[in-house]
N, C-alpha and C positions, 0 to 999 in steps of 0.2 A: 685252052682254058687258063693255063698259068699266065700267059701273056695278057689275057683279058683282066685277070685279077691284079696283075702287076700294074697295068695301065690305070685300073680303077683306083688302086691305092695311091698312085702318083697323082691322079686327078683330085682325089679327096685331100691329099696333103697340100696340093697347090691351092685348092679352094680355101682350106683352113688358113694358110699363110696370107692369102689375099684378104681374107675376112679380118684377120687380126692386125695386119699392118697399120691401118689407119688409126687404130685405137690409141697407141702411145702418142702419136702426133696430136690427136684431138685432146687427149688428156693433158699433154704438155702445154698446148695452147690455152686450154681452160685454166690451168694452174697459173700461167703467166698473166692472163687477164685478171684473175683473182688478186694476184700480187700487185698489179698496177692499180686496180680499183682501191685496194687497201691503202696504198701509198697516196693516191689522189685524195681519199677521204681524210687521211692524216694531214696532208697539206692544207686542205680547205678548212679543217678545224683550227689550224694554226692561224690561217687568214682571219677567221672569225674572231679569234682572240687578239689578233694583230700582235703576235708574239715574234719579235725580231729574231731571236735565236731559233725558235721552232720553225719559222718560215725558211730561214737560211739553210737549216739542216736538210731540207727537202730538195735542195739544189745540188748540182755537181760542185766540186771544189772550185774556189774562186779562180784558180789558174786555168780552169777548163771551160769557163763561160764568160759572158759579158757581165758587167757590173750590175748589181741588183739594188734598186732604189727602195729603201724602206726606212722610215724614221726610227731613230734609236728608241729603245724600250722606255727610257726615262724621259724622253722629250715631251713637252706640252702638246706639240702638234701631233705626236704619235698617240697621245691620250685621246685627242679629238677623233682621230681615225678609229681608234679602238671602240670608242663609245658609239660611233656611227655603225660600225660593223655589228656590234652587239645588238643594235636595234633593227638594222635593215638587212644584213647580209644573209642571203639564202642561195642554195644551189641545187641543181639536179644533174646527175651524170647521164648524158644522152647516148654516148657511144664510146667504145674502147676498141682500138685497133692495135694489134701487136704483130710486128715483123722482126723476127730475130731478137736482137738486143735493143730495138727501138720500139717505142709505142707512142700513140697519140690518143689523147682523151678529149672529147668534146663535152663541155658542160654548158648549162644555161644558168647564168649567174645574175642575181638581183642585188644591187648595192646602191649606196647613196652617190649621187652625182655632185661632187663638190667643185666642179670646174669654175663656176662663177663665184662661189663662196671664197675659194682660195684667191682668185684674181682680185676681188674687192679687198680682201683682208691684206694681201700683199701691198697694194697701193696705199692702204691706210697706214701700214707700217712705214712705208717710204715717207709719207707725209710727217709721221711722228719723228722719224729719224732726222728730218730737216732741222728740227728744233732740239734734237737730242743726238748730236753727231757721234757721240762716244758710246753708242749702244754696243753691248757685248753680244756674243752669239746666243747666250742664254736669254738675254733680254729680248732679242729679236724673236726667238722661239716663243717666249712668253706672250709677247704682244700679237704675234701672228695667230696663236691659238685663241687669244682673247677676242680678236676681231672676227676670226672664223666662227666662233661660237655665236657671236652677234648675228652674223648673216645666216647661219644655219637656223637660228630661231626664227628669223624673218621668212626664210624660204620654205619651211615646213617639210613635208615628206617628199623630198625631191629625189626619187629613185629612178633607176633605169634597169632594163634587163637586156643582157647581151649574151651571144654565144661566144664562148672563149675556148680556144684550143690550147692544150698543155702537152708539150713534147717531152717524153721521158727517154732516158738511156740507161741501160743496165750497167752499173759500175760497181765492181767488187761485190757482185752478187745481190745488189740492191738497186731498185729503180729510183733514179734521181731526175729531177727536172733539168732540162738542158739550159734554157734561158727564159727570161721574162719578156715575152713579146709585148707589144704596145697594149693589146687588149687585156692581157694578164696584169700588166702594170696598172692600167686603169682600175681594174677590179680590186687589186691589192691596196691601192692608195686613194680610192674614191675620186680618181681623176685629178688629184691635187698636183701630182708631178707633171701631168700633161699641161696644166695651166702654167706651171713654172717654166717649162720648156718654151711655151709660146711667148711668155714675157721676156725670157732670155733672148729669143730670136728677134723680138721687136726692138729690144735695147741694142742688139748688135747691128741692126739695120740703121738705127739712128746715130750710132757711134761714128 
């Protein structure tokens, strides 16, 4: 009888341990997902504002990632992107996956597609520069924004919706974005920088 009771107590203890063990893991996972979601929302709010400092703060330090393309806060072209995001940028978080100190978030993002707008604006600035060879960087920024606004007005509500993956890494207790992949860059800059890279490539091939 004593042996029976002893085995029963051991079984109950084992059952209790097996029941309780998954709970801390599940709770930890839920806590991490909540933290990643919070950081994702923070980042996307900064994208909506096109806040250079706010966006950059959501990434790993510069020495730990690839360079991030974003127009300076005070630039005219940055103001163009900001106005487009204010009007068109929307997002929906679709999935969050956390594995240790790494996480991936998939979102569905809607934003203005400025690929053609920037391309046309850039070549208009080139034409202008042919008769004004001493253009300063500030003047280039000014005229690029001017021509971009012209084509935006002509193109209307030219928006696209894409699935964008954002990779996070836990750094000093906080979740930070690892790098801006091409789709994230498209979303952040309304595809303006994609157009610029295409133009650069074309010019290199002709050189």
